[in-house]
N, C-alpha and C positions, 0 to 999 in steps of 0.2 A: 563314634564321631563326637568331636568336641564342639559344643556350642559356645560362642564367644560374644561378649558384650564389650564394645569399645566406648569408653567414657572419657573422651578427650576434648579439651577446650578449643585448641586451635583447629580450624576447619581443614587446612591442608594436611596437618599431621593425622587428623582423624581419617581423612580420605585415603591417605597413604597406607595406614594400618589396615583399613578395610580392603584395599586393593591387594595387599600382601597376603591376606588370609582367605579371601573369598575363593572357593573352588580348590583350595589346597588339599592335598592328601591328608586324611584324618580330621579335617576341619568340617564341621557341619554348618549350622546356621550362624551367620555373622551379622550382628546388628550394632547400632550406635545410638548414643544419647548425647545431647548437646548441653544439658544442664545437670549439675550434680544432684539436684532434687529429684531427678527422674530415674536415678539408678535403682533405688530400692523398689519403686513401683514397677519398673520394667522387669526386674528379676522376679517379682511376685507373679507377674503375668506370664512371663516366659523365662524359666530358670536357665542359667548358663553355667557351663563348667568352669569357665575362666572369664574374669573381668580385667580388662586393661584400664587402669584408673590413672587419671592425670595427677601428678604430684602437686600441682597448683591447687587442685580441689582438696587434696588431703591436708595441705598446709592451711587452707582457709577453714577447714573443718577437721581438726585433729582426731575426732571420734568417728569419722566417716568409715574407715576401713574396719574398725572394731565393730561398729553397728552392722555393717554389711556382712561380715563373717558370722556374727551372732544370729542375724536374721536368716542367712542363707549359708549354713555351714558347709554345704557341698561346693560352693563357689570358691575357686582359688583366685587370688588377686595378684596381678602383675602391676606394679607401679611404674608408669612412664616418667623418667627423669630427664629434664631438658639440658643435661650437661654431658660432656664426654667423660669417660672413666678417668682420664688423666687429670681432669680438672677438679676432682673431688678432694677437698681439704681433709675430710674425715678419714678417707682412705690413707692419706699420707700420715696422719697422726697415728692411726692404728698400726702402721708398719713399725712403729717404735716399740710395740709390745704392750703388755697388759698394764703398764704404768700410765700409758697415754689414753686414759678414759675420759669421757665427758659426762658431766651431770646432764639431767634432762633439760634444764634451762640452757646450758651451754650448747647442747645439740641443736636447739631451736635457732641458734645464731647461724648455723650452717645447714639449714634444713632442706637443702636440695638433695641431700645424700640418701642412698639406699638404706643406710643403717637405721635412720629414724623410721622409715616405712616398715622395715622388717621388725623393729621393736613394736610397731603398732599393728602387728598381726598380718601384714602382707606376706605373700609367699614367694615373692621375687621382684626383681627390678629390671626394667627394659631401658637401656641407655639411648640417648638421642641418635647415636651413630649406628644403631642396629640395622642390618640389612634385612630385606624381606625374608631370606632364608633363616636368619637369626631370630626374627620375630616368630616365624612358624615353629622353629625348634623350641623357643622359650615357652610358647603356649603348650606344646605337647609335653615338655618336661614338667611344667608346673601342674598340668592336669594329671600327670602320673604320680604326683606327690613329692617331686623334688623341689629344692630351693634353688631358684635361679638368680644369680647375681654375678658381679665381677669376680674373677678368680680369687683376688685378695680377700673378699668378704666371704665367699663360699668356703674358703679354707678354714675360716674361724668356726664354722658350724653354727646353725641357727640357735642351738641350745646354749652356745657360749657367748652370744652377743651380750655386751654389758648393758645392764638395765639401770634405771634411775638410782638404785642404791649401790652401784658398783663401788668398789673400794677406792677411796681417795680420787675421785674424778676431778678433772679440770672444771673450774667454775666460769660463769660468764665474765666476771671481773678479771679473772686470770687470762682469759682469751683476749679481753680488751687491752690488757697490759702488753701481751705478746703482739697484738696487732700494731700497736703504736711503736713497740720496739722494732718490729719489722719495717716500719716506715722511717726508721733512723732517729727517733726521738730518744733523748737521754732521760734519766730519772726525773729531773726537774720538769722537763717538757711533758712527760707522761702525767706527772702529778698535776700540772696546771690544766692539761686537757681534761682529765677526769675529775678534777676538783677534790683531790685527796692529798694527803701528806706525802712528802718524798719518802719518808721512812716506811709508809704503807706500801708504796711501790716496791721498795726493796724487799719487804716481807712477802709480797705476792710473787716476786721473781724467785725468792728462795724456796717458796712452797712448790712452784712450778718445776724448778730444777730438781727438787727432791722427788716429785711425782714421776718425772720423766727420766730420772736417772742420769742427769747431766751434771758436769763438774763445775761449770762456770758460766758467767753471763755471755761470753762470746759464743759458746756452743748454743745457748738459748737463742741469741740473736740470729745466728746462721740458720738454725732450724726454723725459726719463725718466718724468716724471709723465704727460705727454700720451700716451705709448705704453703706459701701464698696467703699467710694470715694478714698481710697488708691489704687484702681485698675485703676484710671485715671492717665495717664502719663502727667504731666504738661509740657507745651512747654516753655522751658527756653527763656526768652526775654533778650538776651545778650545786655548789654549796655543801657537798658531802664532806664529811670529816673523818670517815673511817677507811 
């Protein structure tokens, strides 16, 4: 029997997950905590085989999952992400292949994604649209030692996920340039918004195209718009000259 700890911020989501798991075949004790500070204490008092952790808490404390798995190595962590699979920007970028990697800083700009959680020692992700049967199946699979994620990410294999030192990853500034390009800004407009030189904008675009295997600016603009990068809010670097 698999004991489960549900560590979710939203009360209705928390109750829904409890309802989906309680009394299900193969599931034992199911408990919940309402504050991230209570997770480790609860596990120390009553160990659980699987923890369903809120991505909002992992974002607020990037070391949470790592500390949890170090203190309780037998606990497997499923991260609940509050977006649908098709809304994941990182998923779309990774479908381009190994050239479309992100630096650790850039990944933080789109930190709703399963990728960041799995890089942080989680064992799987649970999307917002998961049905009760999918929740139960994910818990059972994770407890059995499998990595549970969307098919596009599972196909990569946990051992092949790009880390912070991945070869030529996209940087936060490059993502900002792409975000503004997706909004229809030209080089001058991007330079003005970011407080950098127009030539610097061109240099960033050239590097991005090289990393992503693109032939021209039009392809870059189409991909930036297609992958929803206009949803990223660039941080204006006032007075920057680089």
